[in-house]
C-alpha positions in Angstrom: 0.0 0.0 0.0 1.4 3.4 -1.0 1.2 6.5 1.1 -1.7 7.9 -1.0 -3.5 4.6 -0.9 -3.1 4.6 2.9 -4.5 8.2 3.2 -7.4 7.3 1.0 -8.2 4.2 3.0 -8.2 6.1 6.3 -9.8 9.2 4.9 -6.9 11.6 5.7 -7.8 15.2 4.6 -5.5 16.9 2.2 -3.8 19.2 4.7 -2.8 16.3 6.9 -1.6 14.3 3.9 0.7 17.2 2.8 2.0 17.6 6.4 3.0 14.0 6.6 4.5 14.0 3.1 6.6 17.1 3.8 7.8 15.8 7.2 8.8 12.5 5.6 10.7 14.4 2.9 12.6 16.5 5.5 13.4 13.4 7.6 14.5 11.4 4.6 16.7 14.2 3.2 18.5 14.6 6.6 18.8 10.8 7.1 20.5 10.3 3.8 23.2 12.7 4.9 23.9 11.0 8.2 27.5 10.5 9.2 26.4 7.5 11.3 24.7 4.2 10.2 20.9 4.3 10.2 17.9 3.2 8.1 16.5 6.1 6.0 13.8 3.8 4.6 12.4 3.1 8.0 12.5 6.8 8.9 10.7 7.6 5.7 8.0 5.0 6.2 7.4 6.1 9.9 7.1 9.8 9.1 4.6 9.2 6.3 2.1 7.9 8.9 3.2 9.7 12.1 0.0 11.8 12.4 -2.7 9.5 11.0 -5.0 10.2 14.0 -4.5 14.0 14.1 -7.9 14.9 12.7 -9.2 14.2 16.3 -7.5 17.3 17.6 -7.7 19.4 14.4 -9.6 22.7 14.5 -11.0 22.1 11.0 -12.7 25.5 10.8 -9.3 27.1 10.6 -8.1 24.8 7.8 -11.0 24.9 5.4 -8.6 25.6 2.4 -7.3 22.0 3.0 -10.7 20.4 3.1 -11.7 20.6 -0.5 -13.3 19.1 -2.5 -15.4 17.4 0.2 -15.8 20.5 2.5 -16.0 21.2 6.2 -19.2 19.3 6.9 -17.8 16.1 5.4 -14.6 16.2 7.4 -16.4 17.2 10.6 -18.3 13.9 10.2 -15.1 12.0 9.6 -13.6 13.6 12.7 -16.6 12.3 14.7 -16.2 8.8 13.3 -12.5 8.8 14.3 -13.5 9.8 17.8 -16.1 7.1 18.0 -13.7 4.5 16.8 -10.4 5.5 18.5 -11.4 7.9 21.4 -10.3 11.5 22.1 -6.5 11.0 22.1 -4.9 11.5 18.7 -1.8 9.5 19.8 -3.9 6.5 20.7 -5.6 6.8 17.3 -2.3 7.0 15.4 -0.9 4.1 17.3 -4.0 1.9 16.5 -3.8 2.8 12.8 -0.1 2.1 12.6 -0.6 -1.3 14.3 -3.3 -2.1 11.7 -0.7 -1.2 9.0 1.9 -3.6 10.5 4.3 -1.2 12.2 6.6 -2.7 14.9 6.7 -1.8 18.6 10.0 0.0 18.0 8.6 2.0 15.1 5.5 2.9 17.2 7.8 4.1 20.0 9.4 6.6 17.7 6.0 8.0 16.7 4.7 8.1 20.3 7.9 9.9 21.4 7.3 12.8 19.0 5.3 14.5 21.7 6.5 18.0 22.6 6.9 16.9 26.3 9.5 14.3 25.2 11.9 16.8 23.6 14.3 16.7 26.6 14.4 12.9 26.6 14.9 12.9 22.8 17.8 15.3 23.0 19.5 13.5 25.9 18.7 9.9 25.3 16.9 9.4 22.0 18.4 7.6 19.1 19.6 9.5 16.0 16.6 8.2 14.2 14.3 9.6 16.9 16.1 12.9 16.8 15.7 13.2 13.0 12.0 12.3 13.2 11.4 14.9 15.9 13.3 17.6 14.1 11.6 17.0 10.8 8.2 17.4 12.5 9.4 20.7 13.9 10.1 22.0 10.4 6.7 21.7 8.9 3.7 23.9 9.6 0.2 23.3 8.2 1.2 25.5 5.3 4.6 24.2 4.4 8.3 23.7 5.3 9.5 26.6 7.4 12.4 27.4 9.7 12.1 25.6 13.1 11.6 28.8 15.2 8.9 29.9 12.8 7.1 26.6 13.2 7.3 26.8 17.0 6.0 30.3 17.0 3.1 29.3 14.7 2.2 26.4 16.9 2.3 28.4 20.1 0.0 31.0 18.5 -2.4 28.4 17.1 -2.7 26.3 20.2 -2.8 29.3 22.7 -3.6 27.9 26.1 -4.5 24.5 24.7 -1.9 21.7 25.1 -0.2 20.6 21.9 -0.4 17.0 23.1 -3.6 15.3 24.4 -3.7 15.0 28.2 -0.7 17.3 28.8 -0.5 20.9 30.1 2.3 23.3 29.6 3.1 26.6 31.3 4.7 29.5 29.4 8.0 28.5 31.1 7.7 24.9 29.9 7.2 26.1 26.4 10.3 28.4 26.5 12.4 25.6 27.9 11.1 23.3 25.2 12.1 25.8 22.5 15.6 26.0 23.9 15.8 22.2 23.8 14.6 22.2 20.1 17.4 24.6 19.3 19.9 22.3 20.9 18.4 19.4 19.0 18.9 21.2 15.7 22.5 21.9 16.6 23.1 18.3 17.5 21.8 17.1 14.2 23.9 19.6 12.2 27.0 18.0 13.9 25.9 14.4 13.0 24.4 14.9 9.6 25.7 16.9 6.6 22.8 19.3 5.9 22.0 23.0 6.3 18.6 23.9 7.8 18.1 26.7 5.4 18.4 24.3 2.4 15.2 22.5 3.5 12.4 24.3 1.8 9.2 23.6 -0.1 10.9 24.4 -3.4 14.0 22.2 -2.7 11.9 19.2 -1.6 8.9 19.5 -3.9 10.0 16.7 -6.2 10.6 14.4 -3.3 7.2 15.2 -1.7 5.6 14.1 -5.0 7.7 11.0 -5.2 6.8 9.9 -1.7 3.1 9.8 -2.6 3.9 6.3 -4.1 6.2 5.2 -1.3 5.1 1.9 0.2 4.0 2.1 3.8 2.4 -1.3 4.3 
């Protein structure tokens, strides 16, 4: 099953499809420059499905440009069906879907540890694969590939007082500490992989994003 076939099967709206494709493109590009042994194919596959349950937390009213041609009412109904089937936690939903797709426990752990609250653990104890996956997710906003700090600022504004992860609460101080950890994560990856953050853009990765639509995920 290719990425697009998977998205069709699970009724993933266009905006979330693009997010996962772009994150996978960023992660794959960095992984292929690693100075250490790792598996870029596994990283690519994981990131193509890392947010499969995120419609559960999505404020669809603010993303209507990504909901065509079906429209807001259709996707609100899909969101309701996701909640009925998987519950109110997008991480639980993603885990369940990825298990249905045949992902291993170790692969599921990488996805589950993408939570913002796990940033310190990722920086201090996470594998290089985990670091690449986390960083790639920090580079993609709903509207495209952006500098990491721009992505963090956008997320902070969009979520406001709401937690970015289900069941977790953050103070302003927690967020500021998290941003400092993200900066350290980027610096760590620059040392271990041969890439420049400024080279990762929508334009530079457009062809890869298109190619990944047919990448096998299951």
